[in-house]
Each structure stands twice: as C-alpha cells, then as structure tokens.
C-alpha angles and dihedrals in degrees: 000000000000091000090051093049091050092047091052091046090055090048091050092048089060086075088074098047091103138027125286111295092236090056091048090049090049090056089050092052094051089051101042113020108086124237120197089285128032123193117205137170144122122296117187089342095308125109111245136176132195126197107223118221095251121123101182140019119192118182119193125172109274094007110101118207113223124196133176115233121202128162115202119212091207104035097036097033094233108135098164132054113283105237125208094006119210125198118206124193110212132213090010121194120189127012142232147125112303131191115209124194124189113204136180103247101222097044100022087225111165112243096178146341130205138178120207141158107250125199142128091288097047120025106144124105117194129201112200120199092024129110129199111215120217116256092010125121123238135176123224117198121192122189127184107226099173131015139051100269144321127209130188126182143186126256121280109227118199114206123182117252122247090035134088108276119222150248092061122214101264135158093001095309119127105198101198094025099059110359116037144017131230122216116303091193094069128057098245100030095252135085113274095212093161092064112112115272108258139126091280091057090049089055089048090055091050094049095041095049091045089053102039122090094181132024119204123199101194094188141341091270094110107030091042097049100042089052087062088055103047094152092054096042108029093143093044091051090050088051094054093044091051095043095049092040092057093243099123099060093261118116129201108250103165135026123183123184142149113206130166105277138189110187107304093344116101123194104211105207096170120108110233112162091176126080109249116212107211112194123205115277099030109161129219128056114019110244122246138189103292119222119197110252136169113271120257125238122251094268087069104028096046105028113016102044111350121184111238120205123189121195126192126206112245132199087260090070119112135158087240090065090054093047092048091052099043107026094081088068101045095097097033114129105235128212117226108209132190118232090260093049091049092049089051091054104047110209089352086288087287128123115252118240095264092051094044093052092046092049093047093048093053136054102064103178099213090054095047097045109020111195091216092061112116088232089060093044097051122040089196092057089047091054093047094046090048093050092045092056093045091048092048090052088047095054091047091046091050093056091052095044094046090053100044099040098051118111123244114275092249094056125104128190127278126287095265095051117111128250114284136205107242097206096051112102090213089054089049089055090047090056096046105036111083088188116049094231097032089254097301091137089060098036098097096053089041092054091047091048096050096046093046090043093057091045090049093050094048092048092041091056089042091237092128133003121252098253137146092253091051091051092049090049089054092047091052091047091049092049090048092051090046092051089050092050090045091051092050090050098033097127094053094044094046090049090048093050092048092050098040103030090122092056091048090048093051091047092052092045089051091052094049093045094048092045094050092045094055093037086062090048091053092045088053092052112012095156117135093204143033123183093231109014101026091114117194099319089120090062093043093049092047091052092045091052092047091052091047091052094045120119094190136003139294091049121224117263109252089206098046112043114220091018133107120238104266096195136090093277105159093101088065089054091050095051092033095059095073090041092055092042093054096036093227116166105262092227087062097034091055088066091050093050094057095056090042093055090044092053093044090052091049090050091048091055089046093051094048094045093050094044096047090051094045092050090068100041138069123258102257125124097256090054090050090051091051090048089055090048091051090051094050091048090050091051090049092050093046103050113356102064139047135212122287097261098094090089087066088062103040099031096067089040091056090048092049090048088050094054106261089145088058092056101269112150113261098245092045092046090049093052093042092049092047091054091048090051091049086052091058104268112145119241115251095238137107114274094246099047097089096056100029110038099058089063088059099047096160137007092251091057106070095188126359095181122179130185099262091056090046093056095038094051085047101207102156090227128165094253091054093053090045095056098083089040090053090054090047090053090050089049089059090047090052091047091051091048090050091054108270107142107154111145091235090056090053092050094045091044089052090052091050093050095038094053090058088077097060089038098048113342093202090069097055102077100048096042092044088055092049096047090045087053088052090056091051093045090050089059090051090048091053090068089082119188097009125114111253111227123177093266094054097063090048091051091047090050089053090050091050094048096091090050092048092049091049090047093052091048091051091051089055092046091051091058096040097114088056099045095051090060102036127099118196127197099170104073106128138063129221130201111266113237100167130096115317127221112267119237094243091051091051091051090048090055101040104018094110091057095040094059100062095031094047093043095051094045094047090046087065089068089069107031105038126087124271098271095047090047090054091050094047093044092051090048090050094050093044092046092050090050093051091044091052092049092049091045089054086053088058099264099115096172088070087077086073105020098052099050093043091046093052093043089053090046092050092045089055090062101041114127116264097028120136116236094248089054091050089051090050092056092043088054090049092050090047092053093054090044089057092053089050093045093062090056090059107031142028135190112267109250095024121134094259099304096313101125094032092056103042095041092053093039089058090052092048091049093052092049096043092049089066096039093048092048092054092043089050094053092045090048093050089049090051095047103036109017102061097273121169110291117245124248089227115120092233113089124255090245091061092055091048092054095041094047093045094048095047094047093044092053092047092047092048091052091047092050091054088075099064091039093058105020100054096055091041093053093045091053098041098088133149089240113016093197093055114114117271121227137093101301108107092195096052094097094062101080089055100045132098119201127210115198128175129190135163093348093311122113132193133184116193140156118255088220091089093055090043093056092045092049091051089050091053092048090052101040114028114096118215123343108298124169121268132193122219139139100292107158101043092214092305093307112135127215095026127130089273126127087021096146093054090045096055100034102034089229113145114253123199091253134347132189103356102213094049091051091047089054095048093045096038090123087068097044133249097279093073089065098033091055091055091049089052091048093053090048090049093047093056096036102043122097091199107104094194090055090050090051091051092052091050089053093046092060101030091240118188102173130036118203118208113180142129094292092053093048093048098049099042138053112280093220091072097062097073089070094071094069089046090052089051090053090047090054095246094114138020128201106251098174136359138179131163093282108025137047122189116199123196117213111236101231098209093063098041108035114217106236099169130253106279100173142320 
C-alpha cells in the first residue's frame, strides 16, 4: 500500500514538472498566432519567426506607415542575428504596389529597399543580404505606390468569459495591449457562453465566430459545466460539440495539459464530455497512453493544471456551418435548474457525446440475433439452450452459496432446535448448513445475478463493452471460480448433497415443473400486445431491446432519443444477459424469461419455507419431510394461487347460467349453473374478467396485484424481475440469522440486496431492514448456550452495528453505477386521505394467510408459559387498541393488521426463540405493517395510491406466503400431530374442525383464480387464429388495427408494420435515431412507437405519460416539447423546418405509416417526396402501408441530440 501511494505521489508530482499550462499556451500564442506584421528568418541556421507588436497597418497613397522593429533575445528567444528577414502582412484586405524600406533606427541608415505587389494572395516582403540583430532597433517604412488602400490586422482571439484570458502578460509583452484583439462584437471582448440560450445568444455566436481567428478554451470550466446542464444550454452544448468535433471550420492547433503520468501512461483527470477531434500535427503537450481515471474537481481542472485548447479558423469556415449546427436550438424552450435540481438529474438524464456515439455505433440487430442461428430456427433448441445455461449458472451458484452460507464449525443450532446426534453426518450437515438445501433453491437466480452484475459493472465503468463474448467470458470465469470454491469445500458440499439430495431433487423438480407450466401458458398466448389488455409489454419490450443493444450502461432510452433510461432497469440487464449470450430473438426470449422468473420465484419461496421450518426442528427424516412440505406450501402460496375474489366473478356467472334472472332461487341457480359449467357451458362473462377483475376487488383498492397475476399478465415489469431477487435477499438474511457470517456471504448478500434498488427501488428498504435484522440476530444467536436477557440482545446489536453499517455501505456501492446516472422525482410521502380498504376486501385478499398466521399466534396465548402469555396478551390488547383508533380514523383494516402485526412482533422476542424464528416473525410483522402503511400514506406524485399500494402489496404477499406456510405446518402439527394441548376451554377437536374448515374454504377460493384465470388469459388474444408458439410478434401479420383520432378513423393491417420492422431489424446498422408517431396524441397503450418497441432503436419520443413520469425531475415540458416537435415535423409543409427538426434530434430514419398519417395533418406528407428529390432523404424501404426514409447525412449534418 505504501509503495502504491508513493508511486501515485510521483505520478501526481509530474503535473508540476513544467510551468502552468496557461503560461505555456501564452508563449505559444506569442510565437505562432500572427499579429498584423510577422517577422521571420533564419537564426543560427534555424527558421524563426517573431510576431511584432502591431495590431493594424493602414496604407493610403502618399501616407507612409512607419513601424519600429525590435527582436528581443530573451522575450523572443532569438539569440543570433536573423538572416534574410521576411516581413509578412497578415489578414490583408486590398492590394497594390508597396515600397518597403528597412532602416537602422538610430542613424536612419537604409539597410534595404524593396518594391512588391501586396495583396491577400502575396503579402511577404523579403530582404536578402540583410541581418536583424537581437535587441537592436530598426524602422520599417511602407508606402503605397499604386492602389486605393491596403489594410492588415492582427488576429482576433476569442476567450471564454469567467475564465483567465490568454495570452498572459509575460516578459514585457502585453497580449491584448500591443499584440492581439479580443472580440469587438461582445461587450467585454470574450464569448459570454454562460448567457442564457436565446435568439440573442445565437446572434452572438454568429458574430463572434465570424470575427474570431482563434478560439481559446482556457480550461474545462465552460464545456464541462454546460454539459451537466443540457436543458439550460442546448445551443451552447451544440456549439462545443461542433467546435471540438471540427464541424465549424475551426481546427485544433495546440493542446496543453499536465496530467498525472507514469512513464508513457497518462491519467487524464479532466472532464471532457465532448469528442475532441485531434488532427495530425497538433502542437503542445506530446500525447501519451491515456488511462481512464476519475475526473478532478474544478480546483484542479480549472486552477491547478487546466487543459488549454487553441482552435484556428480554417478556409472551411462559413457562417452557414455555424447556422446549421446551432439553428436547431434557437427556439428550444430551456429549463433553468437550481444546483440541487441539476445534481438530481445527472447530465440532464441525457447521454454525453461519447456514450451516445458508442451506443449508436453498437447494437446491430442482425449481428446480435442472427436469423440463421439454429436457436432462432428451432424453438425447441432455444428452450434447451436456455435451460442449459440457466442450469449451469445454478450449479455454479450452488457451489458458491453452499460454501459461503455455512455456519462456522463450532456453531450449533438455535436454542429451540432439538437434540442432535453428533456422530451422524446428516446431523453434522444440520448443524453447519444455514439453509436447508445449501442455497440450491436460490442458486439459479444467484448465478444469473452475479454474472449480469459483473457485466453491468464492467460496461457501466466503460471498461469493456456489453457484448455476447464478454458475457460468455464472465460465465466461464464464474464457473471456474465456483469450481474452485467447490473444490476447496468439497467435503462439506458432498456431505450436504448426500444428506439433502431429496430436498435438492424436489427443488429442481419444482423449478422444471413451474417453468414448463408457464412455458405452456406463454406458448398458448405469446403475444406481446393486445389492443385493450396488452398492458405495458410494449414499454417493457422496448426497454429490454434497448438494454440488449447497449454497448455501455446506462442504456439509451428507446422512447427519448439521446437520453438515458431513467428507470430501474437492472432487471432487464439480468434477464438480458443470457438472451444476448445465446443470441435468441428477443420476441422469443421474452417468452422464456417469464417462465424462468416464475420458476425462480417458486423455488425461492420453497427454499425459504423449507429453511425457516428446518431452522426450528431437529435433523431427523420426518423433520426434513415436513420442511419440504413447508417449502412446497410456500411456493404454492407465493405463485400458484390468487386472492379470494374470483368467486365474485364466477359466482354471479354461475347464477346467471342457472337462471337467476328468470326467477330461480339464488342457491338453486348457483348449483344449476355450476353443473352446467362443469358440463361445458361457457360462462356469461367478458373474456378478461377471470384474470383481471380479482386484482381490482373493490373501488377503493386501485390494484391488488399478486404474483400469479403478474406472471400471467406477463408485463416484464420491475416488480416481476425483483421477485426472485427479493427471495434471494431474504435467504441471505435467514443465513445470517442462522449464524452464517463469512465475509464473502456479507459481500454477496450486499450485492443481492443492493441490486434490488436498480431492479425495483421499492423493494430495497424493506428487504434491507430484514437482512440487517438477520445480521443482528445472527450475533444474538452466536451467544450459544447462554440465557438471553433483555440486555444481551441490545449488547449483541451494538456488536453487530459495524457489520450492519458496512453491509449498508456495500449495498450502496453495488448500485453505484446506477445511482450516479439516476434522477428521482418521487422522494416524499404524503398522508393518504382517499378511500380506505374495507375490512371485507382486506380479508378477501389476505384471508388465506391470516388464518394460519392468526391461529398460530393466538394459540400462543394458551400454550406458552406465564411470561410469554403476558407478553402476547399485552401485544394483543395494545394491537386491538391501536387498531380501533386507526379504524375510527377510517382505516378499518387496522382492526386486523395492527393486532396481528404486534403479536408477530412480540412473538419474535419471546424467550427461547431461535434467531431464524425471530426473523420469520419480524418478516410477518413487516408484511402487515406494509399493508397498513398504504392505508395511511402514499408516495407524492403517485396516481392516487396506485403504485404505492400494489408495489407494497406484492412485497407483503411474498413475505406472507412464507410465513403462512410455516404457520400452517406448525398449526397442523399442533392440532393433529400430538402438539401441546391448549389451555382454552374449547376442546382440541373443535379447533381442528374450525381451523380445517376455515382454511379449506379460503384455499378453495384462492384456487379458483388459477382455475379460471389461466385458461381465460391464454384464450384472450388479439387474434385468436394467430399461430401459437414462442414468437411474440407472430400475431402481427394476422391483425387488423382500428385507430381513431380527432374525428379521423383508420383501419389497417399490422402486416405492413411487421414487414417494415423486420426489414429494419435485418438492415439497419447500429442504433441510430428514428422518428415515428410515438405519443398517439397523448393516448397511452396505442399502436404508437411500434418501431422503437420492436427494434430497440431510439425514437424521438414514445409514450408521453410514461416519459413524463420517468423524467418528472426535469418537468413535463421536456417531454411535451418533443411531442410537439414530432407533430410539427409530420404536419409542416415547410421543408426547411423539417430539415431543422431532423438535425435537432440527429434522426437517421423517418417512418411514414398509417399511424403517422392518422395522427398528423395530411398536408405535411407531400414534403417527403420533395425532400427525396432535393437529396435530403432517400427511400430505404417501402410497402403498401409503410415508407421508411433514410436521411442523407451530407445534406443534413448530424449534430447530436443535445436536449429537447
């Protein structure tokens, strides 16, 4: 470490080897930037030139111009006589015959005289046989003999305001006093680039660039800072991009910098978001081998060792170039942000120039997903290859998890574990394995997480691009590491597998069964859109495709060209890694991802259920079988059932089928209708009711989503992709509570918890708290054999605090590449004052979980010892009191949630509990707390409480699935397996019957959902006759679309769009920007933005409301203006205006189809043919319904999408 610090110190000291870069640049200017008169010649055999301190030369007939000439040995570096001197007039206007006399100043003796025609093409006068001595004074006399007038001038140097202008005053030279001029077109002679972007500033740029001969960027103060405010300075950013890209007719001629350096390696610490074109022959600091390095703050980059760039105007310059580069941004509505607002929207949520160019250059569809690939020719091969990769990651993940989650050899089990036989290998496994199966149930998602996490970090830091070969290299490395870990822990893993092979086998069978089940569901309905119940699959598929096409991270937003995805997108990276590695067509892979996530979630619930149960039992075979049963019940509760509201859908339908409308009594109609339905009669309901309506059980509950609906509806949303990760995080929490404390487990657990934030940020806080609680409980558990008084847990918590703090810090570090690019607008909660969930609705949703949990907790009031009964009784009374108070405050569910929450909380701290059991009850209490929270608060900016409710309801469901499964097994043991009799006066037989009946009814109601919802969703397709399979685009050639807008209506086949989309996938190189109808007049969930959805290409703007949500930190106008620009582009008849909009957004392809014609004025479409004839566009593809135009880049220069 010391050697490294010294090495870096030496590298940093290299900054100060030479003089300040601004001083060095000043010397270069005095030597190379011409004044009105330049003296050159040979000194000691070397060519030299000296810029004379003359700003203007004006020659009129009969009016000689006299100048004093002096060459300083010190200031000009000319120590020997200057032989054969040549005088050059610079920036000459006019022409004529000029006589030039060179005289010795003191004596006025003539040294030479010459006559020469002077003009812009020839302005040098040479004196042969003459020498100019250093530090001697001479007089130069110029007389116009023939011609009207001749003028020569010095160079105009444009510095940036609020920075140190150069050249400095050095060695007696006053740069702007005697040698050069600043700008006369601006008040202070420099460029006021920090002025607000407006038409006046545009005019300033035009005048200043016309006037300037040289532009000096004295540091990165301006071009670095305005790049962080792209919405405030869109035109200024365009100026710097064009200047540094060599697109304004100014070329870089000198570059001076002092970076930390070790040998040839240069650590560039200067922020430069723009791409700098460095022509051959640039003078200044010799280049080195650049090493990526974090960027320095302004104290270093502006003051300590600034980088100075000098640009010279070339003959290629013209005002038209400037206008073409900047005019697209003259009428842009800017966004003035405070410092806090800007820091909350890094880079304006736009990609910088380097990232944008890298993203646009990569992601060629035909290379990523070749149609000729066997995996894209055979769906069966695709399925098998997919499963093989997931299984390989699972096996590797298992070896790592089994090794890092085992307890230390000296550890026993918790205080409420049974007696064990020390010599029994199975008992040895029971003592060492913190997870009953060594983590096998979580291994697949763990392997997928780690490999995608490494790829994401490497691409996020731009160390390596996100490519198929990179992913495979990481997979191979992960497998190699796993094999090494497995070899080092082979005895423990072999013993675990031998003792727990049945658990592993059941877990694997569950995965395969769940995968196949939902694979069949997706084969039955693979469509990626439905006109009414297509959900948000279009957005999800667009984002997935954009991630798959990404070269680095963050990926570009497919619905906001030039922008970065400002959404929790990591889930797309996680599921996208195997898609990109295998090269499977995303429309097919989407329908492999859904079953995979479903199966992983089922396995996660199984692993937690089995492990929580096992943590409290002894290690015999019956206990293992009950652990497996608990796991299977947890999996069933988690993903195979719904809430109890389906009876509200099918019950009235059965009655209607049975003739209730004809006067048949309700019970008779119900029975008759049920029998008719069993006989094959269809239910008289809408096709979507069985899968949709139970998630909207009452008006006051906006969305009561549960996992089976999530997977059945098949929107690849963040909360779906987070489900298996949430169970993985809980597995680490359980492992920590059970005593696992290997450092690697803490690091990997932190990664698992931390990556919940960029996957689905709602999940991070509750699971962080639970895993943190596991760490604390593990410390309590480590005090084996000692009585746990109230002081001991507090002391253990204090001892665990450093570990918990480090764990939280690691979770934040894990997500760092996401946080540095994310802008959040939803950061506060408000009290909820709207309709509250009714008690009967709450029971309908959570009744199946409440029965076993409530029974087992209340049972403790009668079977526990005196002290626990007092604690539980107090918790019950206190909970009922709180519930009553909240119910009076119009939160009726508190009558159930509050007592159960406090009972669970109290049960977690009863004496004699093992730490895993404590964690189980803390998780239960937390789940009910979440359901109560949404009755009292909502996220500010939410649509009512829609997202707040369904996001937290999903979390509560996942947690309660496991808790209820454990409580069910424990309750059954207590009631039917000889458990301790209750002290309640009612007999045990009563409780058996009551519990069995209540649970049976609740389970029957919950099972109605999959029975009716799955067939309904499979059959509810856009086109029922479309082929079934895995291709999510296969419906399109068979579908007709009806769209209506502003009194206009259009019916058209999707076949035309399908063919055009396939053409773009096969023929477009890279990921250029397209323009299409993306917002559909503000109507969501239409057929708009379809090309960006199915190709992943960025469109100017997609679905308006979704973009307004994701860019809320910037305000709605940034999206609304783009929507207006797209409308104007298609509707305008002004070709020049259309050209300007194409330049503004760097558009490469223009889509003209039925959607564009419907949602825009028809008069504007004639211009496209005119633009083809003018050479602005060419027809790249055409079919009867769609034309795709390619922008000809030479006529409309691509300047990059700065903002808007």
